[in-house]
Backbone as CSV, one residue per row, in Angstrom:
resi,resn,N_x,N_y,N_z,CA_x,CA_y,CA_z,C_x,C_y,C_z
1,UNK,191.604,-19.531,-105.412,192.031,-19.985,-106.676,192.007,-22.256,-106.683
2,UNK,191.880,-22.278,-107.779,192.038,-24.120,-107.360,193.120,-23.862,-108.472
3,UNK,193.977,-25.337,-107.912,195.431,-25.870,-109.101,194.911,-25.778,-110.315
4,UNK,193.571,-26.002,-110.588,193.484,-26.211,-112.002,193.343,-24.903,-113.059
5,UNK,192.689,-23.747,-112.056,192.443,-22.373,-112.701,193.356,-21.756,-112.537
6,UNK,194.493,-21.768,-111.512,195.673,-21.644,-111.454,196.830,-21.834,-112.505
7,UNK,196.798,-23.311,-113.379,197.319,-23.700,-114.238,197.121,-22.994,-115.614
8,UNK,195.730,-23.358,-115.743,195.177,-22.660,-117.057,195.493,-21.038,-116.875
9,UNK,195.347,-20.138,-115.942,195.946,-18.841,-115.877,197.355,-18.907,-116.279
10,UNK,198.101,-19.493,-115.889,199.545,-19.854,-115.910,199.886,-19.578,-117.710
11,UNK,199.021,-20.659,-118.120,198.892,-21.209,-119.325,199.146,-19.637,-120.284
12,UNK,197.679,-19.261,-119.835,197.147,-18.141,-120.926,198.411,-17.091,-120.486
13,UNK,198.682,-16.871,-119.657,199.805,-15.846,-119.569,201.154,-16.405,-120.183
14,UNK,201.315,-17.823,-120.268,202.614,-17.713,-121.091,202.519,-17.764,-122.582
15,UNK,201.077,-17.667,-123.249,201.009,-17.597,-124.507,201.136,-16.010,-124.938
16,UNK,201.036,-15.426,-124.287,200.462,-13.793,-124.466,201.720,-13.543,-124.261
17,UNK,202.849,-13.866,-123.577,204.162,-13.895,-123.588,205.352,-14.036,-124.481
18,UNK,204.820,-14.825,-125.398,205.503,-15.508,-126.202,206.319,-14.561,-127.320
19,UNK,207.414,-14.533,-127.442,208.222,-14.041,-129.009,207.285,-14.368,-130.043
20,UNK,207.504,-13.562,-131.213,207.000,-13.521,-132.244,207.282,-15.026,-132.882
21,UNK,208.936,-15.235,-133.017,209.458,-16.256,-133.202,209.702,-17.537,-131.942
22,UNK,209.259,-18.536,-132.468,209.091,-19.547,-131.535,209.230,-20.867,-132.197
23,UNK,209.568,-21.906,-131.098,209.868,-23.360,-131.766,208.734,-24.152,-132.038
24,UNK,208.875,-25.002,-133.106,207.739,-25.709,-133.009,206.566,-26.424,-131.733
25,UNK,207.847,-26.944,-130.719,207.341,-27.733,-129.498,206.240,-26.138,-129.015
26,UNK,206.631,-24.725,-128.969,205.377,-23.605,-128.391,204.599,-23.805,-129.163
27,UNK,204.865,-23.581,-130.491,203.544,-23.677,-131.445,202.755,-24.664,-131.302
28,UNK,203.391,-26.219,-131.436,202.198,-26.743,-130.899,201.689,-26.493,-129.540
29,UNK,202.151,-26.651,-128.443,201.368,-26.134,-127.188,200.429,-24.889,-127.613
30,UNK,200.796,-23.845,-128.443,200.057,-22.981,-128.889,198.331,-23.154,-129.316
31,UNK,198.612,-24.132,-129.925,197.776,-24.375,-130.921,196.660,-25.574,-130.725
32,UNK,197.439,-26.277,-129.526,197.221,-27.525,-128.759,196.732,-28.613,-129.638
33,UNK,198.081,-28.680,-130.458,198.476,-30.323,-131.144,199.449,-31.223,-130.956
34,UNK,199.566,-31.698,-130.945,200.647,-32.963,-131.221,201.917,-32.247,-132.043
35,UNK,203.069,-32.407,-130.960,204.282,-31.580,-131.801,204.678,-32.384,-133.002
36,UNK,204.260,-33.682,-133.027,204.776,-34.631,-134.021,203.893,-34.334,-135.073
37,UNK,202.511,-34.076,-135.037,202.117,-33.919,-136.111,201.935,-32.270,-136.652
38,UNK,202.237,-31.124,-135.564,203.198,-29.990,-136.525,204.313,-30.068,-137.192
39,UNK,205.149,-30.935,-136.843,206.169,-31.424,-137.623,206.063,-31.544,-138.999
40,UNK,204.752,-32.642,-139.152,204.469,-33.255,-139.945,203.929,-32.490,-141.219
41,UNK,203.204,-31.509,-140.733,202.203,-30.577,-141.366,203.227,-29.537,-142.191
42,UNK,204.529,-29.312,-141.241,205.806,-28.411,-141.821,206.444,-28.979,-142.715
43,UNK,206.595,-30.172,-142.444,207.315,-31.292,-143.580,206.681,-31.387,-144.875
44,UNK,205.487,-32.199,-144.856,204.602,-32.037,-146.368,204.416,-30.700,-146.608
45,UNK,204.037,-29.599,-145.741,203.312,-28.556,-146.926,203.659,-27.098,-146.827
46,UNK,205.062,-27.140,-146.178,206.101,-25.805,-146.256,205.436,-24.474,-145.900
47,UNK,204.591,-24.655,-145.308,203.735,-23.447,-145.009,204.640,-22.135,-144.668
48,UNK,204.038,-20.964,-145.121,205.133,-19.470,-145.019,205.274,-19.001,-143.544
49,UNK,204.869,-19.694,-142.393,205.119,-19.181,-140.997,205.839,-20.492,-140.651
50,UNK,206.519,-21.280,-141.101,207.367,-21.975,-140.744,209.168,-21.990,-141.760
51,UNK,209.591,-21.468,-140.594,210.878,-20.933,-141.464,212.174,-22.152,-141.007
52,UNK,213.146,-22.728,-141.895,214.044,-23.575,-141.774,215.407,-23.017,-141.433
53,UNK,216.035,-23.123,-140.614,217.439,-22.457,-140.383,218.207,-23.939,-140.209
54,UNK,218.925,-24.525,-141.644,219.748,-25.606,-140.934,218.784,-26.913,-140.828
55,UNK,219.148,-27.613,-139.807,218.075,-28.566,-139.157,216.961,-28.224,-137.970
56,UNK,217.032,-26.961,-137.966,216.047,-26.144,-137.154,214.866,-25.321,-137.738
57,UNK,213.906,-25.686,-137.148,212.687,-24.669,-137.782,211.959,-23.646,-136.610
58,UNK,211.954,-22.814,-136.873,211.114,-21.791,-136.036,209.826,-21.234,-136.736
59,UNK,208.992,-20.514,-136.127,207.501,-20.551,-136.857,207.319,-18.839,-136.113
60,UNK,206.622,-18.401,-137.212,206.247,-17.050,-136.561,204.517,-16.889,-135.840
61,UNK,205.241,-16.577,-134.740,203.721,-17.133,-134.224,202.681,-16.052,-134.812
62,UNK,202.813,-14.898,-134.999,201.869,-13.632,-135.635,201.647,-14.147,-136.885
63,UNK,202.353,-15.094,-137.799,202.105,-15.734,-138.852,201.074,-16.385,-139.079
64,UNK,201.489,-17.467,-138.121,200.785,-18.786,-137.643,199.572,-18.791,-137.387
65,UNK,199.000,-17.829,-136.292,197.793,-17.699,-135.847,196.833,-16.984,-136.472
66,UNK,196.902,-15.561,-137.570,196.600,-15.163,-138.949,196.003,-16.207,-139.774
67,UNK,197.033,-17.196,-140.151,196.428,-18.176,-140.989,195.686,-19.228,-140.496
68,UNK,195.897,-19.150,-139.191,195.064,-20.176,-138.153,193.560,-19.265,-138.168
69,UNK,193.233,-17.924,-137.726,192.179,-17.633,-137.626,191.826,-17.205,-139.327
70,UNK,192.291,-16.790,-140.303,191.259,-16.439,-141.228,191.267,-17.746,-142.477
71,UNK,192.173,-18.534,-142.263,191.685,-19.784,-143.462,192.342,-21.016,-142.814
72,UNK,191.707,-21.976,-142.572,192.416,-23.233,-142.041,193.441,-23.841,-142.983
73,UNK,192.978,-23.602,-144.010,193.978,-24.627,-145.087,195.312,-24.003,-145.404
74,UNK,195.279,-22.424,-145.421,196.192,-21.672,-144.925,196.820,-21.681,-143.796
75,UNK,196.590,-22.090,-142.670,197.255,-22.335,-141.254,198.107,-23.787,-141.532
76,UNK,197.315,-24.800,-142.245,198.112,-25.848,-142.650,199.075,-26.038,-143.939
77,UNK,198.865,-24.758,-144.495,200.144,-24.830,-145.326,199.761,-25.107,-146.872
78,UNK,198.304,-25.548,-147.092,197.409,-26.170,-148.316,197.712,-24.771,-149.420
79,UNK,197.851,-25.038,-150.601,197.904,-24.096,-151.535,196.531,-23.319,-151.601
80,UNK,196.377,-22.199,-151.862,194.823,-21.644,-151.944,194.205,-21.483,-153.386
């Protein structure tokens, strides 16, 4: 197995083992988007899958993936 195959396999394994409640950084890696972009989406759209605890934001991995797979506008927090 080459180094890049091993890295790809490790990343896929890590994604499957994430808990349901994840950080914005973990969610950004899961979606393969820039973390600043995801913070901006959360700030502007206040999606249901992002929960603010004071200054901390946590993301429901299940709700995020369901929204992303089912409806892109829902994933971005836009009104239906």
